[in-house]
Residue, then its C-alpha position, 0 to 999 in steps of 0.5 A: m722382134l721384141i722379147t721381154l723376159s722377167g722373173l724373180p731372183g734365181s728363176g733363171t732369167s739371165t741364163v735363159a735370156r743369153s741363150v734365147a738372144t743368141r739363138l734368135g740373133l737378138d741383142h740382149l739388154d739386162g736391166g741390172t746392167v743398166f742399173r749398175s751403169m747408172a750407179a757408176e755414172r753417179g760415182v756411187s756403189l751399187a748398194e748405195f744407189a739401190r738405197i737412193a732408188e728406194a726413196d727416189d722414183s726418178i732413178d727407176r723411171a730413168l732406167d725404164d726410159r732407157l729400156i723402153e728407148r732400146a725396145q722401140v728400136g727392136d731386135v732385142l731381148l729385154e731382161s728385167r723384172l718390169a720389162g713385160w709391164l714396160a712394153t705393155r704400158a708403152a703399147l709395144r708389140a712384144l712377146r712377154i715371158w715370165i719365168h716362175c720358180d719355187e722360192v726354195e729352189r730360187a734360194r738354193r740357186v742364189g745361195g750357190r751363185d753368191g756363196h751363201d747358205a740357202d736359208e740366208a739366201l731365202t731370207h735375203n730374197q724374201e726381203r728384196e722381193a717385199s721391198e720391190r713389191t712395195r716399190y713397184l706398187d707405190f711407184y707404178d701401181i704394178d703388182l708383180q704377182d699379176l701375170s695376166i700380161y704375159d704371153l708365156v709363163v714357164d716354170s723353171t723349178a724342175t725344167a732345164p734351161e735349154a727346154i725353156v729356151d726351146q719353148i721361148v724360141e718356138a713361141a717367138a717363131r709363132c709370133e713371127a709367122 
């Protein structure tokens, strides 16, 4: 089984992904972890690597290749902003999930996690999302606001992570049946 889990920063993808993978006995591969390992392989900081990636699409494409390579093996939950799109474009059978969350709530979560004021986190999130949206449109012709490829879109704004995990596990069971 292949499950892709995507969402914007602070939407709860990491929290949900860990629980879903555990409950379903799947490996969990987070695109952010792969990105950090690629930075380490080059011997540069994460911030520096991200700046390099903005101008060099080969970095994102190498990341994508690693994720797709693992997805093809199966029995994995892929967590990344583009995981659903990657599986779709590679014609892989997958349960594709997007977690939506109100931007103010996402900023509150990110601010709390990273030790920032919620307003500062909101500004940072908006800047990051604008950069990613431009990059994904330019590099891939993918609009992250297009949710048409997802099998399940859940809203984590006021829904507890365990309730979302339950929804995903139930959807996975229907896919396997």
